[in-house]
C-alpha positions, 0 to 999 in steps of 0.5 A: 372655839368657833363662834358660829356654834359649830363643834370645832376640833378643840371641842372634840379633842376630848370629853373634858374639852367638849364639856368646857365647850358646852359650858361656854356655849350654854352661858358665855358670861357664866363660863367667863366668871367661873371657868375661863381663867382655869378651865376644867382639866382631864379627870377634874371634878369641881363640885364648888365651881359646878354649883357656882356655874349653875347658880349663875345660870339661874340668876337674873342677868343683873346678879351674874357678878362673881362677888355675888356668886362667891358670897352665896357659896362661901356661906352655903357650900359647906351646908350643901356638902354636909347635906349630901353626906 
């Protein structure tokens, strides 16, 4: 991806590629923590990682450590999913 903020070819190649680029553009540190090692793939819906990313985005910068994010979701993700059903 181009660091200039412009949409490069790889960000336009598919819908999911564009989504990965948007996530990275919005918060490079959160993208790195949640998605960089395993980017979203075509057709993939990952509710847990989506929530982890949102949590990271809204956390103070000092709390953007994956162990903090993981600890939060290990205890609350099942409650959140159950509440949605």
